[in-house]
Z-matrix of the N, CA and C atoms (Angstrom, degrees):
N
C 1 1.480
C 2 1.611 1 104.31
N 3 1.202 2 117.99 1 -37.51
C 4 1.493 3 120.48 2 179.06
C 5 1.525 4 110.35 3 -61.40
N 6 1.231 5 121.75 4 -37.03
C 7 1.405 6 123.14 5 -179.62
C 8 1.631 7 110.91 6 -71.15
N 9 1.361 8 113.88 7 -36.65
C 10 1.460 9 115.15 8 173.05
C 11 1.549 10 112.46 9 -63.79
N 12 1.239 11 122.46 10 -38.59
C 13 1.437 12 124.55 11 178.09
C 14 1.461 13 107.61 12 -66.89
N 15 1.270 14 123.32 13 -39.68
C 16 1.408 15 121.46 14 176.54
C 17 1.623 16 112.88 15 -63.14
N 18 1.386 17 112.77 16 -40.42
C 19 1.344 18 116.89 17 179.25
C 20 1.489 19 111.97 18 -65.36
N 21 1.378 20 120.88 19 -41.76
C 22 1.376 21 124.82 20 175.75
C 23 1.604 22 113.56 21 -56.04
N 24 1.398 23 108.71 22 -45.98
C 25 1.460 24 117.95 23 178.73
C 26 1.469 25 112.23 24 -61.29
N 27 1.166 26 118.52 25 -46.65
C 28 1.453 27 129.50 26 172.74
C 29 1.586 28 115.24 27 -51.58
N 30 1.301 29 118.81 28 -36.72
C 31 1.368 30 126.87 29 -176.50
C 32 1.549 31 112.38 30 -97.35
N 33 1.203 32 118.82 31 -11.40
C 34 1.330 33 124.99 32 -170.37
C 35 1.550 34 106.21 33 -71.08
N 36 1.304 35 119.64 34 -47.19
C 37 1.556 36 121.75 35 -178.94
C 38 1.576 37 110.67 36 -62.71
N 39 1.345 38 117.43 37 -52.97
C 40 1.470 39 117.30 38 -174.32
C 41 1.471 40 110.59 39 -65.49
N 42 1.432 41 118.43 40 -39.19
C 43 1.462 42 118.97 41 -179.29
C 44 1.583 43 109.74 42 -65.93
N 45 1.344 44 113.94 43 -38.92
C 46 1.441 45 115.34 44 -176.88
C 47 1.467 46 108.73 45 -69.96
N 48 1.458 47 123.94 46 -39.56
C 49 1.426 48 121.74 47 -179.60
C 50 1.507 49 114.00 48 -70.53
N 51 1.403 50 116.73 49 -27.85
C 52 1.543 51 120.33 50 171.51
C 53 1.436 52 106.95 51 -61.20
N 54 1.414 53 116.85 52 -51.78
C 55 1.511 54 119.06 53 -174.73
C 56 1.497 55 110.81 54 -57.51
N 57 1.362 56 113.85 55 -45.25
C 58 1.492 57 114.06 56 -179.75
C 59 1.528 58 112.82 57 -61.78
N 60 1.328 59 116.99 58 -42.15
C 61 1.380 60 115.74 59 175.59
C 62 1.407 61 120.93 60 -65.33
N 63 1.317 62 119.74 61 -26.80
C 64 1.474 63 127.65 62 173.90
C 65 1.423 64 112.61 63 -69.12
N 66 1.557 65 114.48 64 -44.60
C 67 1.381 66 110.32 65 177.65
C 68 1.521 67 116.78 66 -76.21
N 69 1.383 68 117.99 67 -24.82
C 70 1.453 69 118.64 68 171.20
C 71 1.550 70 112.22 69 -66.23
N 72 1.285 71 118.17 70 -41.30
C 73 1.492 72 121.65 71 -178.79
C 74 1.531 73 110.57 72 -69.04
N 75 1.335 74 113.65 73 -34.10
C 76 1.550 75 119.88 74 174.67
C 77 1.441 76 110.94 75 -50.61
N 78 1.340 77 121.12 76 -48.51
C 79 1.563 78 129.04 77 179.40
C 80 1.520 79 109.14 78 -59.18
N 81 1.315 80 116.38 79 -37.75
C 82 1.587 81 117.18 80 -175.94
C 83 1.369 82 115.57 81 -83.17
N 84 1.297 83 118.45 82 -19.93
C 85 1.507 84 119.35 83 -176.10
C 86 1.555 85 112.34 84 -91.35
N 87 1.209 86 115.40 85 31.86
C 88 1.536 87 120.35 86 177.50
C 89 1.526 88 109.11 87 -69.62
N 90 1.305 89 122.91 88 142.10
C 91 1.410 90 122.47 89 178.10
C 92 1.594 91 112.88 90 -82.58
N 93 1.350 92 114.81 91 -0.18
C 94 1.544 93 118.68 92 -178.64
C 95 1.414 94 103.29 93 -79.62
N 96 1.425 95 119.37 94 146.70
C 97 1.450 96 123.12 95 171.32
C 98 1.468 97 112.76 96 -68.23
N 99 1.259 98 120.24 97 142.11
C 100 1.521 99 124.01 98 171.24
C 101 1.434 100 109.16 99 -55.84
N 102 1.345 101 120.87 100 123.36
C 103 1.492 102 118.93 101 -179.41
C 104 1.573 103 112.95 102 -70.56
N 105 1.310 104 117.46 103 -16.83
C 106 1.559 105 115.02 104 172.61
C 107 1.522 106 114.63 105 -73.13
N 108 1.220 107 114.53 106 -26.37
C 109 1.553 108 122.73 107 -177.52
C 110 1.592 109 109.09 108 -75.55
N 111 1.322 110 118.32 109 105.12
C 112 1.470 111 118.82 110 176.89
C 113 1.507 112 110.98 111 -61.98
N 114 1.354 113 115.20 112 142.54
C 115 1.470 114 124.04 113 170.57
C 116 1.472 115 114.00 114 -85.21
N 117 1.309 116 118.22 115 127.12
C 118 1.395 117 118.48 116 178.89
C 119 1.505 118 115.83 117 -65.93
N 120 1.265 119 120.40 118 141.90
C 121 1.521 120 127.02 119 -179.55
C 122 1.473 121 105.18 120 -64.21
N 123 1.336 122 120.31 121 157.16
C 124 1.439 123 127.82 122 179.11
C 125 1.661 124 107.36 123 -66.21
N 126 1.207 125 118.92 124 153.06
C 127 1.468 126 127.16 125 -173.75
C 128 1.555 127 107.26 126 -63.19
N 129 1.276 128 117.71 127 -38.46
C 130 1.510 129 120.36 128 -177.98
C 131 1.526 130 111.28 129 -65.78
N 132 1.305 131 114.33 130 -38.32
C 133 1.499 132 120.39 131 175.33
C 134 1.457 133 113.06 132 -60.76
N 135 1.392 134 114.63 133 -42.55
C 136 1.554 135 119.38 134 -178.28
C 137 1.492 136 108.12 135 -69.47
N 138 1.397 137 117.63 136 -34.88
C 139 1.425 138 119.19 137 -177.49
C 140 1.588 139 105.34 138 -63.07
N 141 1.360 140 114.89 139 -54.01
C 142 1.387 141 119.01 140 176.35
C 143 1.516 142 119.24 141 -45.28
N 144 1.378 143 108.34 142 -48.58
C 145 1.520 144 115.97 143 179.70
C 146 1.633 145 113.21 144 -60.69
N 147 1.446 146 109.05 145 -40.42
C 148 1.470 147 119.51 146 177.12
C 149 1.568 148 110.18 147 -58.69
N 150 1.306 149 111.46 148 -41.90
C 151 1.546 150 111.87 149 -175.90
C 152 1.416 151 107.87 150 -71.64
N 153 1.482 152 120.08 151 -44.71
C 154 1.464 153 123.95 152 -177.35
C 155 1.563 154 106.84 153 -54.93
N 156 1.289 155 114.63 154 -50.25
C 157 1.427 156 116.27 155 -176.20
C 158 1.504 157 116.04 156 -67.37
N 159 1.370 158 120.39 157 -33.91
C 160 1.475 159 123.86 158 168.48
C 161 1.485 160 107.40 159 -57.10
N 162 1.336 161 120.03 160 -51.43
C 163 1.531 162 116.19 161 -178.22
C 164 1.433 163 114.36 162 -62.82
N 165 1.329 164 117.94 163 -32.54
C 166 1.519 165 117.88 164 174.73
C 167 1.466 166 113.98 165 -70.78
N 168 1.406 167 119.72 166 -30.46
C 169 1.381 168 119.19 167 -178.43
C 170 1.581 169 108.35 168 -77.28
N 171 1.304 170 115.77 169 -33.90
C 172 1.430 171 120.23 170 170.14
C 173 1.570 172 117.41 171 -60.34
N 174 1.358 173 106.74 172 -43.93
C 175 1.592 174 106.34 173 175.16
C 176 1.415 175 111.64 174 -67.02
N 177 1.293 176 121.15 175 -41.30
C 178 1.465 177 118.60 176 178.08
C 179 1.509 178 115.83 177 -68.90
N 180 1.227 179 120.36 178 -25.90
C 181 1.582 180 120.63 179 175.83
C 182 1.556 181 101.52 180 -75.10
N 183 1.264 182 122.00 181 -37.04
C 184 1.419 183 128.28 182 -178.58
C 185 1.561 184 108.13 183 -59.35
N 186 1.405 185 112.74 184 -49.20
C 187 1.353 186 115.18 185 -178.83
C 188 1.499 187 114.59 186 -66.95
N 189 1.247 188 120.00 187 -30.50
C 190 1.538 189 128.11 188 176.22
C 191 1.418 190 107.84 189 -64.64
N 192 1.296 191 123.65 190 -48.65
C 193 1.442 192 129.18 191 -175.48
C 194 1.520 193 110.17 192 -64.00
N 195 1.420 194 112.44 193 -41.82
C 196 1.557 195 116.67 194 -174.32
C 197 1.390 196 109.43 195 -78.27
N 198 1.289 197 126.21 196 -18.22
C 199 1.432 198 126.12 197 174.66
C 200 1.590 199 113.28 198 -81.55
N 201 1.282 200 119.46 199 116.20
C 202 1.368 201 118.13 200 176.80
C 203 1.570 202 123.23 201 -66.12
N 204 1.192 203 122.10 202 136.23
C 205 1.535 204 124.52 203 -168.62
C 206 1.485 205 107.52 204 -89.36
């Protein structure tokens, strides 16, 4: 009987640690994306914004060269 208690006591720590690791990992393995991580916009939207900003830069540079200093 004493050897059984020693065996249970010796296995209690590793089994408990394994159970805790399993429960903690279960929470991390969700298939849902993390709400704190921003999702990148679609490539086409980025290209449109790039073109719009390029046109705005050209317009502003044209305004600056047209204005005498």
